[in-house]
N, C-alpha and C positions, 0 to 999 in steps of 0.2 A: 260553781254555777248552780241555780236553782233547778228543779225538776224540768219545768217547761223549757228553759234555756238549754239544758243538757239534751232534751229530746230533739230540740231544733238542731243543735250542732252535730247530733248523731247522723242526721240526714245530709251533711255537707259532703261534697265531693271534691277530690283533688283535681285541679284543672291545669294540664300541661301548658295550655295557652297562656295562662296567667304567669306561670313560671317563666316562659320565654319573653314575655313582654315586659316584665320587671327588670330585666337585664339592661345594663347600659349599652349604648350603641358601640359597634366594633371600634377598636383603637384606631385613630388616624382619621375618623370621620370628621370632615371640616364643618365648622359651624358657619352659617350664612345667614346673617341678620336680614338681608334684603329678601331673601327666599322666604325666611320665617314670616317676616311681615306681610308679604304678599299672600300667604295662606289666610291671614285673618282680615286684613284691610282690603277687602274686594267687594264689588257692588252688591252682591247677594246678602252678604253678612251686614254691610252697612244699612241696606233696606230693612232687613229684619231688625236691626238695633234701632232704626228710626221708628218702626212699628211698636216695638217693645216700650220705647220711651214714651211714644204718644199714649198708649195704653195705661201705663203706670206713672203717668206725669204727677199725679197727686202723691203717690207714695215716695216717688224720688224726691219731691220737694220736701215731703215731711222727714224723710231720712236725713236730707241735708240739714234742716233746721234742727234736728235732735242730735245727730253725730258729727255733723261738719264735714261729710263726705260728699263731694260734688256729684251730681247725676252722671256725668260722663265716666266717672271712675267706676261706679256701680255697673253701668251699661257695658263698659269695657270688659269687666271681668265675666259678667254673664255671657258675653258675646264670644269671648275667647275660650271660656270653659265649655260651653254647651251649644253655641250657635243658637242662643235664645231658646233652649229646650229641644232642638232638633236632634242633638247628638248626646244623650245622657248616659250612654253605656248599656250593654246587653248582657252583662255577666250577672249571675245570681250573687249577691253580696256576701251571703254566708259561704259560698263556695270559694270566691275569690279571697276573702280574708282567712279562711281556714287553711287555704293552700299556703299563703304566705305566712301564717302564723306557726304551722306545723311541717311545712314542706318547702321552705324558703330555698331557693336554688343556690349552689355553691358558685364560686367564681366572682362574687362581689361581697362587699361588706354586709354582714348579717344583720337583718332588720327584723327578725322574727319577733323579738320582744315588743317592738312598737306594734306590729300586726296583731299580736296576741291581745294587747290592750284594746286595740280598735275593734277586735272581734267581740270582746266582752262588752265594750261600750255599744256596739251594734245590737247586740242581744237584749241588753237593757233597754235601749231606745225602742226596739220593736215591741217588746212587751209593754212598755209604758203607753205607747201609741196604739195598742191594740192591733198591731200588724202581724200577718204571717211572714215570718223571717224568710220563708222559702220563696216568697213571692217578690221581694224587693230586689230591684236590679240597679245596676250602677256601672262604674268603671272597673277595669281589671284590678286597680289598687284599693277598692272598696269606697270610693267617692259617690256621693248620692245627690240627685236633684239637680235643678237648674244651676245652682252655684257649686256643685260638686264638693259638698262638705263631707269630710271623714266623720265618722260616728262620733268621735270625741267633740268635735266641734258642733255637732247637731245637738248634743247633750248640754253643751256649755254656752254656745254663742248664737244659736239659731233662735229666732224670736217669732212669736204670733203677732205679726205687724198689723194683721187686719182684725184682730180681736175676736176671732171665731171659736177660741178655745183650743185650737190645734196648730201645730207648726207643720206645715205642708211645703217642703221645698221642691217636690216633684211637679206639682201642677199649679201651685199658687205663686204667681209672680210678686204679689205684694209681700209675701213672707220672704221670698228670696231677696228682695231689694232690702228689707230691713235687716236681714241676717248678714248680708255682705257688708252693709254699712257698720252693723255692730261688731263684726269681726275685725274690720280695719281700725274701728275706734279703740277696741280693746287691746290692739297691738301697737297703739301709740300714734294713730293718725292725727295730724295736727291741722285744724281748719285753716284755709288761707294760705297754706305753704305750698309752693310749686314743688312738683316731684323731681323735675330735672332743669337743668340750665344748660344752655349750649356753651361748648367749650372747644378750643384748639388745644390739643395736648402739647406738652413740651417737645421740641424737636430733639433734644438731647435724650438719648436712649436710656442713660442711667437714671436721668430725673424722671422720665416717664414711668420707668420700672418702679421706682420708689412710690409714685403716686398710685401705681396699680396694685401694689403689693397687698393692701387690705381689701382688695376686690370691692364688694358692694357695701362695705361698712363705712359710713361716713367718718373720716378720720382727720381731714385737713381744713383749715380755715381758708377763706379766699385769698388772705394775704400769703399763706403758704403755697397756694396754687400759683399765685403770680411769681413768688420767689423762685419757684421750680421751672418757670418759663411756660406755664399753661395760661391760656388767654380766655377768660370767662366773659359772657355777655354782661350787659348792665345789671340785670337781675341777679346774676351769680357774684357779682362783685360787691353787691349790696347784702348779700345773704348774711344773716345774723349767726347762723349755726356752721356746722361741719359739713364737708362734702366729700363724696367719693368719686374718683375718676373711673368711669365705667367704660370698658372696651367692648365693642360688639364687633366680632369678625365677620367678614362678608365673603368667605370662601377665598378665591384667589385674589379678589380685589382689595383695596386698602381698608383697614378697619374704620368703623364709625366710633365716636366718642360722645359721651354726655357726662355732665357732673350731676351725680345723684345726691338728693337731699335725704333727711330723715324719713320723708313720705315715700320716697323710692324704696327705701329699705323696708318700710312697712308693706309695700306691694310684694316684695319678695318673701314675706312671711306667709303669704297665700300659696305661692309657688316659688322655690328657691331657685330663681333663674332670672338674671337680668334681661334675657331675651323675652321672657314671659312678661315681666313688668312692662317693658317697652311696647310689647304688642298691645297690652291692656290700654296703655296711654294712647298709642297710635289709633287703635280702633275706636275708643271713646271719643277722641278728637275728631275722627272722621264723621262719626255719627252726629256729634254736636254741630259740626259744620253743615251736614245735610239738614238738621233740624232748623239751623239759622236760615238756611236758604229756603226752606219750606215755609217758614213763618214770614220771611220777607216777601215771598210771592204772594202769600195769602193777603198780607197787608197792602200790597200793590193792586191786587184784583180781588177784593172780597167776593164778588159775584162768581168768579171762576172757581174759587176755593170751595164755595158753598154748593156748586152744581154737582149732581150726581155723576158717578163714573159710567 
């Protein structure tokens, strides 16, 4: 580290809260997709997503034209990550990353090398942007801004999408939109490809287990799905690439299933969870539906839509 970066690091404090939050949930904690979905697909977040889309309509359209990522995907990610900027994290990033870099808790796989790299990336980024590293706040894991980018992604994939000479993911929605789309494109997003298809899983438990074994990695052709007894929708049957059978547990209720494409796998590069990817898709779709309804209402009654509130 250079002198300024070393001085910044010397002021970092170990945070026991961060050590606690990075631990996995207790063994036996049941996953519940229906409950997880309800946290994100709810009226206040949908309304905030609609307002964000309206405010950044041009940026979302330009991002789709440049990277091929639909607006509802970008809107879904920012909504799940930070409620459109309402929940961006309260931890000093230098404290959070230093804690995980040098005092990573025992009891789970050691990720301290990853966080040491992220800490160095953060100090480099702060110096380049002329920021006081002691003032930057974000998540307990060191993620920053509207899209919750880790510092390495800030340095490599964040973009100055409004051309003002700075990359600001904390307060600039345009930069956040471009950066999310660029992140997904860099990880292989395929324009025009659906992320999921509806599927009824095989009734035979052994056949179902074989399809579930690769988890979220697309590994089977539609023909192999059919041979195993899985019933895809028309889009899934016509899919030209590989698919993954994704199981979403619903607590004590029966699981839900989708067939994930390569684009579903790309969404999990943002957060390695099928539940996360599904929440992004569900929230983005809900906001898109609200937007369509708003546009339809405006078209049906232009005078009402133009009237002041």
